C-alpha positions as CSV (number, residue, x, y, z in Angstrom):
1,X,-8.2,-5.7,8.6
2,X,-8.3,-2.7,5.9
3,X,-4.9,-1.6,6.6
4,X,-3.2,-5.1,6.4
5,X,-5.2,-5.5,2.7
6,X,-3.8,-2.2,1.8
7,X,-0.3,-2.5,2.7
8,X,-0.3,-5.6,0.9
9,X,-2.3,-4.5,-2.1
10,X,0.1,-1.5,-2.1
11,X,3.2,-3.5,-2.0
12,X,2.0,-5.2,-4.9
13,X,0.9,-2.6,-7.0
14,X,4.0,-1.1,-6.5
15,X,6.5,-3.7,-7.1
16,X,4.4,-4.6,-10.4
17,X,4.8,-0.6,-11.0
18,X,8.2,-1.2,-10.7
19,X,8.7,-4.0,-12.7
20,X,6.6,-2.6,-15.6
21,X,9.0,0.1,-15.9
22,X,11.8,-2.5,-15.6
23,X,13.3,-1.4,-12.5
24,X,16.7,-3.1,-10.6
25,X,15.8,-5.3,-8.0
26,X,16.5,-2.5,-5.8
27,X,14.1,-0.1,-7.5
28,X,11.2,-2.9,-7.2
29,X,11.5,-2.8,-3.4
30,X,11.6,0.8,-2.9
31,X,8.7,1.3,-5.4
32,X,7.2,-1.7,-2.9
33,X,7.8,-0.3,0.4
34,X,6.6,3.4,-0.9
35,X,3.1,2.0,-2.2
36,X,2.4,-0.2,0.7
37,X,3.2,2.3,3.0
38,X,0.8,4.8,1.4
39,X,-2.1,2.5,1.0
40,X,-1.6,1.3,4.8
41,X,-2.0,4.9,5.5
42,X,-5.4,5.4,3.2
43,X,-6.6,2.0,4.9
44,X,-5.8,3.7,8.5
45,X,-7.9,6.6,7.4
46,X,-10.7,4.4,6.2
47,X,-10.5,2.5,9.3
48,X,-11.0,5.3,11.8
49,X,-13.6,6.8,9.6
50,X,-15.6,3.9,9.8
51,X,-15.1,3.3,13.2
52,X,-16.2,7.1,14.2
53,X,-19.3,6.4,11.7
54,X,-20.5,3.5,13.7
55,X,-20.5,4.6,17.0
């Protein structure tokens, strides 16, 4: 669940960042994908850390 939330929030943040910098639609898509992947990876690490702490 944390991974999905991270991916979605990262995509939104990335899209808004590119839009604020007046990027083209391709720039917005690229930023959204990049931020989404990065935040999903952070969420994955957080999920693994929480799971290992509970066991």
